[in-house]
C-alpha positions as CSV (number, residue, x, y, z in Angstrom):
1,M,34.3,-13.8,-15.8
2,H,33.1,-15.4,-12.6
3,S,35.6,-13.5,-10.4
4,V,34.7,-10.2,-12.1
5,L,31.0,-10.7,-11.3
6,H,31.9,-11.8,-7.8
7,S,33.9,-8.6,-7.3
8,I,31.1,-6.4,-8.6
9,L,28.6,-8.0,-6.2
10,V,31.0,-7.8,-3.2
11,N,31.7,-4.2,-4.1
12,K,28.0,-3.4,-4.2
13,R,27.3,-5.1,-0.9
14,Q,30.1,-3.2,0.7
15,R,28.8,0.1,-0.8
16,H,25.3,-0.7,0.5
17,R,26.7,-1.4,4.0
18,A,28.6,2.0,3.9
19,I,25.3,3.8,2.9
20,L,23.4,2.1,5.7
21,D,26.2,2.9,8.2
22,L,26.2,6.6,7.2
23,I,22.5,7.1,7.4
24,Q,22.3,5.4,10.8
25,A,25.2,7.4,12.1
26,Q,24.1,10.9,11.1
27,V,21.4,13.0,9.6
28,I,21.7,13.1,5.8
29,S,19.1,15.2,4.0
30,S,20.1,15.0,0.4
31,Q,21.6,12.6,-2.2
32,E,24.4,15.0,-2.9
33,E,25.4,15.1,0.8
34,L,25.3,11.3,0.9
35,R,27.4,11.1,-2.3
36,T,30.0,13.4,-0.9
37,L,30.2,11.4,2.4
38,L,30.6,8.2,0.4
39,E,33.3,9.8,-1.8
40,E,35.2,10.9,1.4
41,R,35.2,7.2,2.3
42,G,36.6,6.1,-1.1
43,W,33.3,5.3,-2.8
44,A,33.0,7.4,-6.0
45,V,29.4,6.9,-7.2
46,T,27.3,8.6,-9.8
47,Q,24.0,10.1,-8.9
48,S,22.2,7.4,-10.9
49,T,24.0,4.6,-9.1
50,L,23.2,6.3,-5.7
51,S,19.6,6.6,-6.7
52,R,19.4,2.9,-7.6
53,D,21.2,2.0,-4.3
54,L,18.7,4.0,-2.3
55,R,15.8,2.3,-4.1
56,E,17.3,-1.2,-3.6
57,L,17.9,-0.5,0.0
58,R,14.3,0.9,0.4
59,L,15.6,4.1,1.9
60,A,13.3,7.1,1.7
61,R,13.7,10.8,2.5
62,I,11.3,11.3,5.3
63,P,10.3,14.2,7.5
64,T,11.5,14.3,11.1
65,P,11.2,17.1,13.8
66,D,14.7,18.2,12.8
67,G,14.0,18.3,9.0
68,P,14.1,15.7,6.3
69,R,16.6,12.8,6.3
70,Y,17.2,9.5,4.7
71,A,16.0,6.5,6.7
72,A,15.0,2.9,6.2
73,S,11.2,2.5,5.8
74,G,9.6,2.4,9.3
75,T,12.7,3.7,11.1
76,Y,10.8,6.6,12.6
77,A,7.7,5.1,14.2
78,A,6.7,7.8,16.5
79,S,4.7,7.1,19.7
80,D,1.8,9.0,18.1
81,N,1.8,6.8,15.0
82,R,-1.2,8.6,13.5
83,A,1.1,11.7,13.4
84,Q,3.6,9.6,11.5
85,V,1.0,8.9,8.8
86,E,0.3,12.6,8.7
87,D,4.0,13.4,8.4
88,V,4.7,10.9,5.6
89,L,1.5,10.8,3.5
90,P,1.4,14.5,2.4
91,Q,4.8,14.2,0.8
92,F,4.0,11.2,-1.4
93,F,0.2,11.3,-1.8
94,S,-1.3,11.3,-5.3
95,S,-4.9,9.9,-4.9
96,L,-7.0,7.2,-3.3
97,E,-10.0,5.1,-4.3
98,G,-11.9,2.6,-2.3
99,V,-14.3,-0.3,-3.1
100,G,-15.8,-2.9,-0.7
101,E,-13.1,-3.5,1.9
102,L,-10.2,-2.3,-0.2
103,I,-8.5,1.1,-0.7
104,V,-5.9,1.8,-3.3
105,V,-3.6,4.7,-2.4
106,K,-1.5,6.1,-5.2
107,T,1.8,7.8,-4.4
108,M,4.7,9.4,-6.2
109,A,7.4,6.9,-7.2
110,G,9.1,5.4,-4.2
111,G,6.5,6.6,-1.8
112,A,4.4,3.5,-1.3
113,Q,6.7,1.7,1.1
114,P,7.1,4.4,3.7
115,V,3.4,5.3,3.6
116,A,2.4,1.6,3.9
117,E,4.8,1.1,6.8
118,A,3.3,4.2,8.5
119,I,-0.3,3.0,8.0
120,D,0.6,-0.4,9.4
121,A,2.4,1.2,12.4
122,A,-0.6,3.4,13.1
123,G,-2.5,0.3,14.3
124,W,-5.8,1.7,13.0
125,P,-8.6,-0.8,14.0
126,E,-10.2,-0.4,10.6
127,V,-7.1,-1.8,8.8
128,I,-6.1,-5.4,8.6
129,G,-2.9,-4.7,6.7
130,T,-1.3,-3.1,3.7
131,L,0.6,-4.2,0.6
132,G,3.0,-1.5,-0.8
133,G,4.6,-1.5,-4.2
134,E,6.6,1.3,-5.8
135,N,3.8,3.8,-6.2
136,A,0.6,2.1,-5.0
137,I,-0.6,0.7,-1.7
138,L,-3.4,-1.8,-1.2
139,V,-5.1,-1.2,2.2
140,V,-7.3,-4.1,3.3
141,C,-10.0,-3.1,5.8
142,R,-12.2,-5.1,8.1
143,S,-15.5,-4.1,6.3
144,A,-16.9,-1.6,3.9
145,A,-17.8,0.7,6.8
146,A,-14.3,0.4,8.2
147,R,-13.0,1.2,4.7
148,E,-15.1,4.4,4.7
149,R,-13.6,5.4,8.1
150,A,-10.0,4.6,7.0
151,E,-10.6,6.6,3.8
152,K,-11.6,9.6,5.8
153,K,-8.5,9.3,8.0
154,L,-6.3,9.0,4.9
155,Q,-7.9,12.0,3.2
156,R,-7.3,14.1,6.4
157,A,-3.7,12.8,6.7
158,S,-3.0,13.6,3.1
159,K,-3.7,17.3,3.6
160,A,-1.7,17.6,6.9
């Protein structure tokens, strides 16, 4: 039994490595395209297994100037980081609510990590940091006034 479990884990690690190698080597804009490329390399995976792998690897389909592609969270930190927030947030945004020095940003499932990374990379002076889960982000601000300014930036970015 131990050797079977070991084989499964090794197989999964190798498949994850193949996925990472593929998305780093070329633009892949859909799960089906990635599944086909994996199959060409000997990895026959179902759509559900591939979705789980993408979640576990924290890969997201993010916008780029050349169209959407899969990338690790934070891979595309543009020199104008605020534009990065404006690129990512509209795709995942659901709602936001603030109190005191805190903002909770709700996203679609899987959207919190790339949005949190973009907010952190933006380097907004109002924001101390973020904590991103699966579909919610806690944004910690320097003060209640800073929270109000950050909320306005996030509202604007969500409509970009």
